[in-house]
N, C-alpha and C positions, 0 to 999 in steps of 0.2 A: 437652608443654605447649602448643605452638602449635596442634596439632590439637584439643586440648580447648577452647581459646579460640574455635575456629571450628566446634565441633561443632553448635551451633544453626543456623549458616548452611548447613552441609553437609546437615543434616536438612531444612531448608527447601527444598532442591533435590530432595527426594524420594530422597536418597541415604542409605545406611547407612554405617557405618564400623567396621572391626575392624583390629587390628594383630596381626601375628605376630612374636614376639620369641624369641630363642634361650635366654633365661634361665628359671629354674625358676618354677613356679607360686607358691611362697612369696615369691620376690623380686618378682615382678610384682604380687602382691596387696599387699605392703607399699608398693610404689611407687604403686600406684593409690590406696590409702587415704591416703597422705601428700600426694599431689598433687591429689586430687579428680578423678581420671579417671573419666568416666562411660561411655565406650564400651568394648566388649569388647577385652581384650588376651589373646591366645592364646599359651600357652607351647609352644614347639617345642624343648624341651630335648633336646640331642643334634643339633639342626639337621637332622632327617630330612626335613621338608617343604622346608626351604631347599635341601638338596642335591637333592631330587627335581625341583625347578624349576631346577636348575643355577644357583643364585644365590649359592653359597657364596663368600665373599671369600677367594680363595686367596693374597692378599698377606699374610694373617695366618698366622703359623706355628703348627702344632699345639703345644699346651701353653702358648701365650701367653694373656693375659687376654682378648684380643679374638677368639680363635679360635672359629669357629662363627657369626660374624656374616654376614649377607648383604650383597651390594651393595644400597644403599638404593633402594627402589622402591615405587611405588604402582600397583596394578592397579585399573582401573575396570571393573566387571562390570554387565551388564544383569540384568533380573529372571530371565532364563533361565540365569544363571551363565556367560555368554560374556564374554570379555574384549573390551572395546570401546576401551580406551586404556591406555597404560602410560607412566609417568614414572620415569626411572632416572638415577642419578648414579654415577660411578666411585668417589668417595671416600665412605667410610661416614659421615663427619662432616657431609656436605652433603645437604640435603633440600629438595625443593620445599615451599613453604608451601601450606596448604589453599586459601587465596585465589588463589594463582597457578595452581593446578590448575583452580579454577572458571573463571578467565579463559580458560585454554587450552581449556576445554570449551565456550567460547562464551558465558559469562555475565560480561561486564565490569562489571556494575553491582551485582548483588545481593550483600549481605553484605560489602562492602568498606569499609575505613576511609577514607571519602571526604573527607579533609581536602583538598579540591580547590581548585585555583587556576584562575580563568578569565582567559585572555589574549586580546587582540584586536589584530589588525593590519589593514592596509588590504585584505588579501586573504582572511583567514580568522579564525575563532574557535577557540580550543584550550582544552579542559578537561583540566588536568594533575593526575594523582593517582597513588597507588601502591596495590598490592593489600594492603599491610600498613602499619600505623602503628607497630608495635612489631616490631623485628627482632633477630636474634641471630647470632653467628658460626655459619656453616654453612647459613644460610637462603638458598634460591634463591627470589626473588620477582620481581614485575614492576613496571616503571614504565610508566604508561599515558598516552597522549594521545588524547583524542577530538577529532577535527578536523572542523569544518564550514566548507567554503569559502563565501565570500560569493557573491552572485548573479553568475552567468555566469563564475565563476572555476573553474579546475581546477589541480591540481598533478600531479606526475609520479611514477609508481611505477617500480621497476626495470624496465628493458627496453632495447630497441634504439633509442636516441634520444640526442640531444646535450644534453638539458636536465638540470638538477640534480634528482636524485631527492630526494623528501621523506624525511628520515631523522632518527632520534634519535641524539644523540651524548652519551656520558658522559665527563666530564673528570676530576672529582675525587670522592672521594679515589682515589689511585692503586692502592689494594689491591682495589678493586671489580673483579670479573671480569664482563665483558659477554658475552652470547650473541647470536645472530643476531636481528635485529628481525623480528617477525611482521607481515607486510603483508596487507591484504585483497586479494581478487581485483581486478585492475585492470579498468577499463572503457576501451574504445576511443573516442577522440574523433574525430568525423567533421566537424570544422570547422563545427559548428552551435552556436547559443547554448545554453548549458548552465545548469541550476540546480545549484549545488554539492551534492553528495551526501555526507552525513556518513560518516566511516569512523574506524577505531581503529588506532593503532600500539601494539604491545606490545614493550617491551624487557626481556627477562629478565636479571637480574643475580644474582650469587652473592657473598656475603660469605665469604671463605675462613676456614677454621678454623686459627687460630694462637694462640700464647701472647700475642703482642702485641695482637692484635685482641680476644681474650678479656679482656685487661686493660683495654682501652678500654671494653668493654661493662660491666665491673664497677664503673666509677667512678660515684659518686653523681651522679644528675641529669644524666648525660652524654647527649648526643644525637649522631646521625649525620646529616650533610647531604651529599646527593649533588647535584652540579651538572653541568649539561650544556647542550645546545642542541637546538632543533628547526630543522633546515635545510631549505629548500625554494625552489623557483622557481615562481611562480604566473603563469598566463596567462589572459586572457579570450578572447573570439572575435576580438579585433583586436590585442592587445598582449601580449608576454611581458615581465614586469617583472624588475627587478634581483633576483638571489638574496637571500634573507633568512636571517639567523642570529638566532633568537629564544632568549634565555637562559632556562633552566629550572632549577628547584631543587625538591628533595624533602627534607623533614626527618623523622627518625624518632627515637623513643625506643628505647633499648637494652633488650633482655631478657637479663639475666645468665644464664649457662649453669647448668643443673641438674646438680650433680655428686653 
């Protein structure tokens, strides 16, 4: 359902979309008709293709209802059929959202639910948004901060120095799983006046799949709020300023699970 909601955005990037699932043609046809799925869903009944690619989830026992499922993954292919990127998770209930994949491929603006917040400090401006406005248990999506340092200001990337690295921190809720922050390539500062160069920080997060969280998602008009902070230390060509902790917040609607 999440991929269907992003299908137009995916097509706008010149990409196609197809899913391979281990269920029968009849089951997939009924699901597609009921849910309004417009992209091709290919039946791999018996999981022959899944096994050929060595993606069979061996944590599921033969004979169980879930046996035959793959480890969840997305392959990005070029027009020649060559794989250019892959996105995989260990748990079959957890999946990258379409928008988070677009961001990872270098498109942080197009097709995103940009209910963005603009924040300004003495040192920088920050545009804060998420790749998705509606989320569900099992989703892996991205929290994004577009940073523009003010004139002559710079902040610090990870490296061999004593200054506080600019970073995204997620505090609540405690069930959110965080992954490594994606940083742009750093630039070397040569103690000359600098014009601040915009850059983007991407924090991928996962909502685990559990009965408790699924119950939260199923409540009428329920929302999810993630809170954290942008931490940094800014310097200009003469002064290094006191480290800053800038509170951040993202609010989402829940998408109940399709069962």
